[in-house]
Backbone bond lengths (Angstrom), bond angles and torsions (degrees), N, CA, C in turn:
res aa  C-N    CA-C-N  psi(-1)  N-CA   C-N-CA  omega(-1)  CA-C   N-CA-C  phi
1 M - - - 1.408 - - 1.522 109.91 -
2 K 1.334 115.43 127.54 1.417 118.38 -179.59 1.546 109.78 -78.48
3 P 1.358 116.90 147.83 1.439 125.26 -175.30 1.645 108.44 -50.41
4 V 1.339 117.30 145.18 1.468 122.21 171.75 1.568 107.86 -76.08
5 E 1.297 113.12 119.90 1.527 115.32 -179.43 1.553 111.77 -90.81
6 I 1.248 113.84 123.16 1.542 123.79 171.35 1.516 105.80 -101.65
7 V 1.361 111.71 129.60 1.476 118.88 -178.72 1.567 108.90 -114.61
8 L 1.351 114.42 117.00 1.450 116.98 179.12 1.549 103.65 -101.70
9 V 1.347 116.40 116.55 1.416 127.31 -169.24 1.504 115.91 -95.54
10 Y 1.249 119.48 116.15 1.489 128.88 172.47 1.605 111.25 52.99
11 Q 1.340 108.67 59.13 1.486 119.44 176.90 1.473 114.66 -55.98
12 S 1.380 118.13 -37.91 1.448 122.64 179.93 1.493 112.24 -66.36
13 L 1.360 118.26 -24.20 1.500 123.40 -176.81 1.469 109.38 -98.48
14 L 1.401 117.73 -39.97 1.527 121.52 -166.37 1.591 104.73 -125.76
15 G 1.348 112.57 51.47 1.525 116.20 178.67 1.458 115.54 -137.63
16 I 1.366 116.54 25.18 1.480 116.42 -170.52 1.473 116.31 -81.87
17 Y 1.487 114.87 -10.62 1.481 119.40 179.87 1.546 110.70 -112.57
18 G 1.252 119.97 24.83 1.439 120.25 177.01 1.534 118.71 77.09
19 D 1.336 115.46 11.57 1.445 120.40 -179.63 1.413 118.49 -58.22
20 R 1.397 117.93 -19.31 1.374 126.42 173.14 1.537 111.79 -46.87
21 G 1.362 113.24 -35.61 1.487 119.90 178.64 1.543 113.17 -51.37
22 N 1.302 115.97 -31.18 1.456 118.12 -176.94 1.563 111.99 -63.38
23 A 1.363 114.42 -32.99 1.406 117.04 174.02 1.525 112.19 -65.48
24 M 1.249 115.66 -43.47 1.546 122.72 -178.75 1.493 108.96 -57.50
25 V 1.422 113.38 -46.15 1.477 118.98 -178.54 1.421 113.31 -61.10
26 L 1.354 120.16 -45.95 1.455 124.58 178.32 1.562 111.98 -54.93
27 R 1.311 110.46 -55.27 1.531 117.67 -175.81 1.511 107.28 -62.24
28 K 1.259 122.84 -42.92 1.475 120.31 -177.03 1.528 110.91 -69.08
29 R 1.293 119.61 -38.87 1.432 122.57 177.62 1.572 110.82 -64.99
30 L 1.275 119.99 -27.57 1.398 121.33 174.15 1.518 110.72 -75.56
31 E 1.368 114.28 -49.49 1.545 120.75 177.82 1.493 113.01 -53.75
32 W 1.421 115.71 -36.79 1.430 118.27 -177.17 1.572 111.37 -69.22
33 R 1.304 114.23 -19.30 1.476 121.66 179.35 1.608 109.71 -96.83
34 G 1.353 116.04 6.52 1.394 115.17 -177.55 1.564 120.47 78.02
35 I 1.338 111.06 14.08 1.530 120.27 -178.92 1.491 105.04 -100.39
36 D 1.332 115.64 128.44 1.334 124.52 175.07 1.609 112.79 -64.96
37 A 1.271 121.72 136.03 1.494 121.20 175.77 1.398 110.57 -143.29
38 T 1.330 119.26 149.70 1.416 128.34 172.31 1.547 113.02 -121.06
39 L 1.317 114.26 147.66 1.425 119.04 175.52 1.526 112.04 -114.23
40 T 1.331 117.14 116.10 1.419 123.38 174.04 1.505 116.56 -102.43
41 I 1.324 114.63 115.28 1.468 119.81 -178.16 1.482 111.80 -94.15
42 V 1.391 121.65 115.57 1.425 123.50 -176.38 1.589 107.93 -110.64
43 E 1.338 107.44 129.51 1.525 111.29 178.15 1.549 108.33 -112.99
44 P 1.335 121.34 167.32 1.373 125.19 179.21 1.574 111.48 -53.75
45 G 1.321 115.81 129.37 1.434 121.86 -171.73 1.399 118.01 98.97
46 D 1.449 116.67 -22.60 1.385 121.71 176.23 1.545 111.77 -79.83
47 V 1.251 118.10 154.38 1.508 119.33 177.01 1.572 105.36 -79.23
48 V 1.210 118.02 131.61 1.534 124.89 173.83 1.474 106.76 -72.15
49 P 1.325 121.69 120.28 1.460 121.04 174.11 1.454 116.55 -61.75
50 S 1.296 116.49 142.30 1.444 118.01 175.75 1.391 118.69 -94.57
51 T 1.381 112.93 6.33 1.487 116.90 -176.47 1.575 112.87 -105.94
52 G 1.310 118.64 11.27 1.521 120.89 -176.47 1.564 107.94 -68.00
53 A 1.214 112.32 152.12 1.489 122.92 167.63 1.551 114.74 -92.00
54 V 1.324 114.78 -36.46 1.466 122.47 174.78 1.538 108.78 -132.02
55 Y 1.280 116.06 132.73 1.525 121.14 170.89 1.479 108.66 -115.79
56 L 1.338 114.89 140.07 1.497 119.58 -173.19 1.489 107.97 -126.03
57 L 1.361 113.90 132.66 1.501 123.16 172.72 1.530 107.36 -119.74
58 G 1.381 114.07 141.89 1.495 115.67 178.74 1.566 109.69 -119.24
59 G 1.432 109.38 -156.80 1.454 119.17 -174.04 1.551 110.45 -90.15
60 G 1.355 109.19 150.39 1.522 118.15 179.33 1.516 112.71 -163.05
61 E 1.303 115.84 171.91 1.476 120.04 178.93 1.497 110.66 -89.36
62 D 1.368 116.06 -179.81 1.477 122.23 -171.59 1.498 112.18 -59.72
63 A 1.335 118.22 -45.88 1.475 119.88 -176.30 1.508 106.44 -65.91
64 A 1.251 118.41 -40.01 1.510 123.23 -174.15 1.569 105.69 -63.53
65 Q 1.352 115.93 -43.06 1.459 120.16 -179.52 1.487 112.76 -56.34
66 I 1.376 113.11 -48.93 1.521 119.25 179.04 1.561 108.94 -59.42
67 S 1.279 114.40 -52.15 1.480 115.43 179.69 1.551 114.93 -59.87
68 A 1.344 116.19 -33.03 1.490 117.56 179.85 1.571 110.14 -71.29
69 V 1.262 115.55 -37.56 1.519 119.49 -177.61 1.503 107.46 -69.60
70 K 1.299 120.22 -40.61 1.427 128.91 178.43 1.587 108.00 -53.93
71 G 1.330 109.07 -56.84 1.470 119.66 -168.06 1.592 107.15 -67.25
72 L 1.315 118.28 -38.96 1.492 122.48 -177.92 1.488 111.71 -71.75
73 K 1.314 112.51 -39.22 1.475 112.45 174.62 1.440 116.87 -68.20
74 S 1.303 116.17 -39.58 1.425 120.91 173.39 1.463 116.40 -60.24
75 D 1.380 115.38 -39.91 1.537 121.74 177.02 1.506 110.19 -69.54
76 G 1.361 115.45 -50.58 1.443 121.75 177.77 1.532 118.73 82.47
77 H 1.277 119.68 -14.64 1.475 119.25 -168.87 1.510 112.59 -76.80
78 I 1.322 117.88 -19.37 1.476 117.82 178.00 1.538 109.77 -69.85
79 F 1.247 120.05 -26.18 1.433 120.93 178.45 1.501 112.20 -67.81
80 G 1.380 111.11 -44.79 1.483 116.04 -179.94 1.537 110.19 -68.69
81 A 1.396 117.92 -33.48 1.448 119.33 179.65 1.501 113.01 -64.65
82 V 1.387 116.18 -41.38 1.513 120.76 175.22 1.598 111.70 -64.90
83 E 1.248 113.68 -40.12 1.449 121.14 179.24 1.549 110.99 -59.46
84 R 1.269 118.25 -39.62 1.453 119.66 -177.19 1.496 109.44 -85.98
85 G 1.382 119.64 -2.39 1.478 122.76 174.07 1.462 120.66 110.67
86 A 1.435 117.65 5.88 1.405 120.34 176.27 1.506 110.02 -65.22
87 V 1.324 114.87 149.24 1.459 121.68 177.66 1.562 110.94 -81.21
88 L 1.284 120.26 133.72 1.467 123.86 172.75 1.617 105.61 -117.63
89 F 1.295 113.74 123.99 1.469 117.54 -178.34 1.597 104.23 -119.03
90 A 1.236 116.95 116.60 1.503 122.30 -173.39 1.538 111.07 -122.99
91 V 1.240 111.81 128.24 1.541 121.01 -171.50 1.556 108.08 -111.17
92 C 1.375 119.76 123.22 1.442 124.71 170.84 1.452 113.16 58.64
93 A 1.303 123.54 -107.99 1.438 124.47 -179.49 1.514 109.32 -58.81
94 G 1.396 114.29 -36.42 1.458 115.88 176.31 1.480 113.23 -60.60
95 L 1.277 118.82 -42.34 1.503 125.95 175.56 1.532 107.15 -52.40
96 Q 1.332 116.64 -49.18 1.481 121.19 -173.48 1.494 107.40 -67.75
97 I 1.259 124.58 -45.93 1.564 121.52 -173.20 1.453 109.36 -76.54
98 V 1.345 126.74 -15.70 1.461 122.85 179.06 1.590 108.39 -86.85
99 G 1.342 117.17 -3.12 1.501 121.86 -179.17 1.520 107.69 -86.14
100 N 1.377 111.10 -169.81 1.402 118.58 -176.61 1.576 109.93 -71.99
101 T 1.369 113.38 -55.93 1.481 120.78 -178.18 1.475 110.09 -143.30
102 F 1.427 114.02 155.36 1.454 125.25 171.89 1.479 110.46 -145.18
103 T 1.297 115.63 166.33 1.463 116.91 178.94 1.554 110.01 -118.86
104 V 1.383 113.63 152.23 1.469 121.39 173.11 1.486 112.65 -136.10
105 G 1.368 113.29 163.10 1.444 118.75 174.67 1.563 115.29 77.47
106 E 1.283 116.83 169.94 1.371 126.21 -179.78 1.511 114.19 -61.31
107 H 1.339 113.39 -27.66 1.477 118.95 -172.35 1.579 107.35 -103.95
108 D 1.296 116.96 10.90 1.475 122.09 173.54 1.496 109.37 53.79
109 E 1.300 122.08 52.16 1.410 126.74 172.91 1.559 111.67 -66.31
110 V 1.340 112.00 125.19 1.490 116.69 -177.67 1.517 114.12 -82.74
111 I 1.280 113.95 123.96 1.455 120.23 -177.12 1.524 108.88 -110.93
112 E 1.243 117.10 136.63 1.521 122.34 175.69 1.535 107.88 -74.36
113 G 1.305 115.39 127.23 1.556 119.47 172.42 1.425 113.56 -87.97
114 L 1.368 115.33 -162.26 1.388 119.89 -176.38 1.567 117.03 -82.81
115 G 1.312 111.77 -10.99 1.495 116.40 174.97 1.541 114.75 69.12
116 L 1.292 115.08 23.86 1.464 121.12 175.74 1.508 115.60 -88.72
117 L 1.369 116.41 -15.57 1.415 120.71 172.03 1.541 104.46 -131.74
118 D 1.328 112.30 141.50 1.472 120.31 176.81 1.507 111.42 -80.31
119 V 1.405 113.75 70.52 1.435 118.74 -178.14 1.543 107.69 -139.95
120 D 1.341 115.36 153.82 1.421 116.68 174.09 1.578 107.84 -136.53
121 T 1.361 113.40 143.93 1.466 117.05 -176.95 1.498 112.06 -121.79
122 R 1.356 118.34 134.33 1.366 127.96 175.59 1.549 110.08 -126.36
123 R 1.350 117.85 162.49 1.427 123.36 176.72 1.478 111.25 -54.79
124 G 1.318 124.15 127.50 1.453 127.21 174.76 1.520 111.40 -77.21
125 D 1.351 117.29 167.48 1.394 121.87 -179.47 1.654 108.05 -87.71
126 V 1.232 116.48 -12.44 1.506 122.10 168.88 1.519 109.57 -141.36
127 R 1.299 111.37 154.89 1.517 113.86 176.18 1.541 110.08 -86.00
128 A 1.274 119.40 133.33 1.447 121.79 178.51 1.534 109.37 -88.04
129 V 1.357 113.72 112.56 1.449 118.32 -177.01 1.574 100.65 -137.21
130 G 1.271 119.61 127.10 1.370 125.66 172.66 1.541 115.58 137.94
131 E 1.320 114.07 178.02 1.541 119.09 179.05 1.554 109.32 -59.74
132 I 1.267 114.81 149.84 1.492 119.08 175.01 1.561 105.35 -139.49
133 L 1.300 112.17 140.43 1.506 123.58 177.95 1.590 109.03 -130.54
134 T 1.284 111.02 123.58 1.476 116.02 -176.73 1.547 111.17 -128.44
135 H 1.291 118.47 165.56 1.401 124.92 174.65 1.514 109.96 -114.51
136 W 1.357 116.17 120.62 1.411 123.99 -179.11 1.452 112.70 -111.25
137 T 1.372 117.23 123.11 1.488 118.37 178.68 1.527 108.26 -86.31
138 K 1.314 115.05 117.22 1.516 121.86 -179.60 1.525 112.23 -69.43
139 P 1.301 120.28 167.54 1.486 121.18 179.78 1.479 111.63 -61.31
140 D 1.280 122.95 -26.35 1.426 123.24 -176.86 1.633 109.67 -86.26
141 G 1.289 115.35 1.89 1.441 115.72 -179.69 1.489 117.92 94.07
142 T 1.313 116.92 -12.88 1.429 119.19 178.42 1.519 110.40 -83.95
143 E 1.281 114.83 163.43 1.474 120.01 -177.83 1.459 115.32 -108.37
144 S 1.409 118.66 143.21 1.437 124.44 -178.17 1.549 105.07 -133.94
145 L 1.283 113.95 139.79 1.545 122.47 176.26 1.547 105.88 -80.97
146 I 1.427 113.38 136.75 1.417 119.06 172.24 1.529 106.83 -111.31
147 T 1.323 120.85 126.27 1.373 122.47 178.61 1.602 111.34 -114.81
148 G 1.291 117.74 151.30 1.513 117.14 179.64 1.567 109.73 178.85
149 F 1.274 113.62 -171.62 1.445 120.15 177.51 1.527 109.39 -127.71
150 E 1.351 114.73 123.39 1.440 123.95 -177.91 1.534 110.38 -96.10
151 N 1.341 113.70 145.23 1.490 116.74 177.27 1.507 107.08 -158.18
152 H 1.304 119.45 84.19 1.529 122.53 -173.37 1.511 106.31 -148.78
153 G 1.396 111.95 145.48 1.423 121.51 173.34 1.514 112.61 -98.89
154 G 1.355 118.39 -12.58 1.483 120.07 -179.87 1.489 107.89 -89.27
155 F 1.346 111.26 142.35 1.487 119.15 170.07 1.576 106.89 -107.06
156 T 1.325 110.79 137.21 1.546 118.28 -169.14 1.509 107.83 -113.28
157 T 1.336 120.47 131.87 1.444 124.06 173.51 1.424 112.95 -118.57
158 L 1.294 120.30 141.51 1.456 124.16 -173.07 1.539 110.27 -94.75
159 G 1.355 113.75 143.67 1.449 122.01 169.54 1.427 112.92 -93.02
160 P 1.352 118.02 177.60 1.510 119.57 -171.77 1.540 113.34 -62.58
161 K 1.242 118.85 -21.88 1.503 120.11 -174.02 1.561 111.98 -84.92
162 A 1.287 116.96 -10.37 1.479 121.38 -177.91 1.452 114.07 -112.17
163 Q 1.290 120.14 146.50 1.447 123.88 176.51 1.506 109.00 -117.33
164 P 1.368 118.88 148.11 1.417 118.46 179.08 1.561 108.58 -63.77
165 L 1.322 110.34 154.94 1.545 113.40 174.10 1.526 110.97 -83.64
166 A 1.312 118.20 -39.51 1.478 120.26 -172.16 1.552 109.70 -149.35
167 R 1.360 113.69 161.22 1.368 124.58 170.20 1.482 115.17 -95.31
168 V 1.405 116.51 131.27 1.560 117.80 -173.78 1.469 111.35 -83.66
169 E 1.338 118.20 131.05 1.343 124.58 171.39 1.582 111.99 -98.90
170 I 1.267 112.83 -45.16 1.569 120.48 171.65 1.504 108.34 -135.52
171 G 1.430 111.22 131.38 1.410 114.75 175.75 1.592 109.86 123.45
172 I 1.281 117.60 -172.96 1.449 124.92 -173.21 1.584 109.75 -101.31
173 G 1.299 115.16 -48.09 1.504 115.74 -177.69 1.383 111.98 72.29
174 N 1.369 115.00 -146.86 1.575 118.35 -176.51 1.414 115.28 -55.08
175 A 1.406 112.11 -55.65 1.506 116.35 -169.26 1.558 106.96 -155.00
176 N 1.296 115.48 38.21 1.407 118.94 -179.56 1.631 113.27 56.12
177 D 1.412 111.90 30.66 1.429 122.39 -177.58 1.401 115.86 -111.01
178 G 1.368 115.50 14.02 1.453 117.24 172.85 1.522 113.80 91.07
179 V 1.316 122.76 -2.20 1.428 127.31 174.81 1.547 114.91 -126.47
180 D 1.309 115.99 160.63 1.411 120.65 169.80 1.447 114.48 -134.96
181 G 1.333 116.52 141.81 1.498 120.36 174.61 1.507 115.06 78.55
182 A 1.291 113.09 179.00 1.521 120.10 178.17 1.494 105.62 -152.33
183 V 1.430 107.40 154.04 1.475 116.29 -176.37 1.566 101.56 -135.54
184 Q 1.251 116.99 133.46 1.519 124.57 170.60 1.427 112.54 -153.59
185 G 1.394 113.86 101.18 1.408 123.14 -173.82 1.569 107.69 64.52
186 T 1.325 115.71 -123.33 1.495 120.79 -175.88 1.548 111.15 -94.96
187 V 1.315 115.25 7.87 1.548 119.50 179.91 1.493 108.62 -100.48
188 I 1.282 118.95 120.39 1.485 127.12 -177.72 1.503 110.32 -124.14
189 G 1.298 114.62 124.52 1.521 118.29 172.37 1.468 111.12 -123.44
190 T 1.388 114.14 155.09 1.446 121.07 176.28 1.546 108.77 -157.98
191 Y 1.344 115.10 162.27 1.407 118.32 -176.38 1.665 111.37 -90.01
192 P 1.340 121.87 -38.26 1.313 120.12 -172.17 1.491 120.01 -59.05
193 H 1.345 115.68 135.08 1.487 120.53 169.23 1.547 105.54 -96.52
194 G 1.286 112.68 -174.28 1.497 112.39 176.12 1.541 114.12 167.22
195 P 1.392 121.38 -45.06 1.411 128.42 -4.17 1.517 112.62 -57.39
196 A 1.292 116.47 153.30 1.502 115.94 -177.40 1.589 115.14 -60.30
197 L 1.303 115.03 -37.72 1.408 121.54 -172.00 1.526 109.18 -82.21
198 A 1.334 117.79 -29.82 1.523 119.58 168.88 1.495 112.50 -59.81
199 R 1.356 119.08 -42.05 1.395 124.11 -171.23 1.592 106.15 -80.47
200 N 1.286 115.60 -27.44 1.524 120.94 -172.92 1.443 115.61 -127.82
201 P 1.314 113.52 79.19 1.556 117.89 -175.32 1.518 114.49 -59.94
202 E 1.386 118.77 -31.02 1.422 118.77 176.73 1.443 116.22 -64.40
203 L 1.337 116.69 -37.64 1.472 123.62 173.46 1.598 106.78 -63.22
204 A 1.340 118.39 -44.75 1.409 118.73 179.67 1.554 111.65 -56.93
205 D 1.268 116.56 -48.15 1.427 126.30 -179.58 1.584 111.59 -60.61
206 H 1.298 115.68 -37.06 1.382 123.01 178.60 1.591 112.30 -62.12
207 L 1.364 110.70 -43.81 1.485 120.04 175.39 1.518 111.64 -56.42
208 L 1.350 113.42 -47.45 1.440 121.13 -177.55 1.477 114.05 -67.54
209 E 1.371 116.47 -41.84 1.410 123.59 177.57 1.661 109.55 -61.82
210 L 1.320 109.29 -40.75 1.484 115.42 -177.38 1.620 107.76 -66.50
211 A 1.298 115.47 -40.42 1.386 121.16 -178.06 1.577 111.90 -69.40
212 L 1.299 117.54 -40.98 1.506 125.81 -175.26 1.564 109.99 -83.41
213 G 1.329 117.34 -23.86 1.441 120.53 -176.18 1.506 114.53 76.24
214 R 1.293 118.51 24.70 1.479 123.56 178.12 1.416 112.61 -158.75
215 Q 1.420 111.61 156.72 1.457 115.98 176.68 1.548 114.73 -67.14
216 L 1.284 118.75 151.25 1.480 122.74 175.64 1.558 108.05 -109.35
217 D 1.290 108.65 152.51 1.557 115.26 173.90 1.424 108.93 -65.21
218 P 1.363 121.96 141.49 1.442 125.69 174.88 1.517 110.44 -57.32
219 L 1.369 116.69 159.57 1.382 127.43 172.82 1.436 112.62 -127.56
220 P 1.370 115.66 84.80 1.525 116.58 -178.24 1.489 113.89 -59.24
221 N 1.338 119.85 135.18 1.381 124.76 -177.91 1.577 109.73 -145.31
222 P 1.292 123.19 74.62 1.471 123.96 -175.45 1.565 111.05 -50.11
223 E 1.289 115.31 -41.99 1.475 117.51 -174.81 1.613 110.54 -62.74
224 L 1.325 117.04 -43.26 1.375 122.89 177.20 1.475 111.76 -64.99
225 D 1.373 121.27 -39.50 1.368 130.76 176.33 1.537 108.64 -55.32
226 E 1.350 111.79 -48.91 1.479 116.47 -175.09 1.572 108.79 -68.45
227 L 1.294 120.06 -38.44 1.473 123.20 178.09 1.540 108.50 -62.47
228 R 1.221 118.70 -40.89 1.500 123.60 -178.99 1.553 105.26 -67.73
229 R 1.248 119.03 -42.80 1.444 118.27 -178.08 1.547 109.33 -66.79
230 Q 1.338 120.42 -38.30 1.412 118.67 -179.98 1.602 112.15 -70.30
231 R 1.243 114.83 -35.05 1.524 121.54 177.31 1.508 106.20 -64.85
232 I 1.289 120.41 -50.77 1.450 123.45 -176.10 1.566 110.73 -57.93
233 A 1.406 112.13 -44.67 1.440 117.32 -177.78 1.602 111.48 -68.54
234 H 1.359 114.17 -34.32 1.425 115.35 175.58 1.541 113.96 -69.62
235 V 1.178 115.84 -35.98 1.570 116.51 177.03 1.482 112.53 -72.47
236 R 1.317 119.86 -36.50 1.436 121.52 169.63 1.497 116.66 -60.81
237 K 1.344 115.25 -35.95 1.376 120.89 -177.27 1.544 110.88 -80.92
238 H 1.343 118.04 -41.98 1.451 117.51 -171.27 1.518 112.49 -108.86
239 G 1.325 116.60 -1.04 1.454 119.85 -178.62 1.527 116.22 74.28
240 R 1.339 116.33 -147.74 1.478 117.68 -172.79 1.536 112.32 -74.50
241 G 1.302 119.41 -16.88 1.490 117.68 178.38 1.453 118.41 81.04
């Protein structure tokens, strides 16, 4: 079996909030299960590989978003990867640029995104900054809590082809409308940093299972479970912080 390829896209543009950690989490959770994994880091000007199992986009500022969209459209390979069933996990600015449109600058210039998620982003009436706690319904119907830290000025609305990833308990989420993120096929977007997959191992394993097309053996980690329990309790007691 060939190694599972994880592709970290445009880290220099979309990496200001430490979302690179998501790639490290995915690779490590595969290695812990005895599954070989490789990490490919793609920067602007590099060819995006068409062979990846999981592609990762992170957070960035307005100019970086514009550059990232331009580069990915010019390269084109990410569209083919998603079409063949690869997983694309996009955080914050990544979520915005994979949508239909988003705005940048003081004059809210509308920029066309990649169109891989049926969402649109516009400037919100408040900036969402603080801890966020959401409820995600897993494919088996059980519920898992997602924790993280959100920091975004754009508010995202979903079109009919996309479904929300999770229901917000504490925080702003997409548009202070009670939901966070979006799911459309194998494209998944969310606002929390953390990194999100370090804080939420069940979400990390979901991405891997989606990419591999099979269930993975569980990885018991009592220490991580306790850290999550403490974080969730802290957020519920103190709010967004």
